C-alpha positions in Angstrom: -11.7 -8.7 -3.4 -8.9 -11.2 -3.0 -5.1 -10.6 -3.0 -3.3 -13.6 -4.1 0.0 -12.2 -5.4 3.2 -12.1 -3.6 6.4 -10.2 -4.5 8.4 -13.3 -3.7 6.6 -15.2 -6.4 7.2 -12.5 -9.1 10.3 -13.4 -11.2 12.1 -10.5 -12.6 13.7 -11.1 -16.0 15.1 -7.6 -16.2 11.6 -6.3 -17.0 10.1 -3.4 -15.2 6.8 -4.7 -13.7 4.1 -2.9 -11.9 1.1 -4.3 -10.1 -2.3 -2.8 -11.1 -5.4 -3.0 -8.9 -8.7 -2.9 -10.8 -12.3 -2.8 -9.8 -11.6 -0.8 -6.6 -15.1 0.0 -5.4 -14.8 1.0 -1.8 -12.4 3.2 0.2 -11.3 0.1 2.2 -10.2 -1.5 -1.1 -8.0 1.5 -1.8 -6.2 1.0 1.6 -5.9 -2.8 1.1 -4.4 -2.6 -2.4 -2.0 0.1 -1.3 -0.9 -2.0 1.6 -0.6 -5.0 -0.7 1.9 -3.1 -2.8 -0.1 -2.1 -5.9 1.6 0.6 -7.9 -1.5 1.7 -9.8 -5.3 1.4 -9.0 -8.3 2.3 -11.1 -10.6 4.1 -8.8 -14.0 5.6 -9.7 -14.5 9.3 -8.9 -17.2 8.4 -6.4 -14.7 6.4 -4.3 -12.2 9.2 -4.4 -14.9 11.5 -3.0 -15.5 9.1 -0.2 -11.8 9.0 0.6 -11.7 12.7 1.4 -14.9 12.6 3.6 -14.6 11.6 7.2 -17.2 12.1 9.9 -14.8 13.8 12.3 -13.7 16.2 9.6 -17.3 17.0 8.8 -18.0 17.6 12.5 -15.0 19.9 12.8 -16.0 21.9 9.8 -19.5 22.4 11.2 -18.1 23.4 14.6 -15.7 25.9 13.0 -18.5 27.4 10.9 -20.7 27.8 13.9 -17.8 29.4 16.0 -17.0 31.6 13.1 -20.5 32.9 12.8 -20.5 33.6 16.6 -17.2 35.5 16.3 -18.4 37.6 13.3 -21.6 38.6 15.2 -19.5 39.9 18.2 
């Protein structure tokens, strides 16, 4: 995925323009297009699911569930 646009090269003739990022296929692409200034991105649901999953979050949920089960037993 290449980002070749620059705001300094966009000429505004009193039009309202927005930059749309398409073919976003990886969570890293989402970050990159957002940092590049895209206003809109087409993102598949599978990528959105990947965005909300993080290994540390998963570990924290597992630890909480284990601790909760211990607390309920006592």
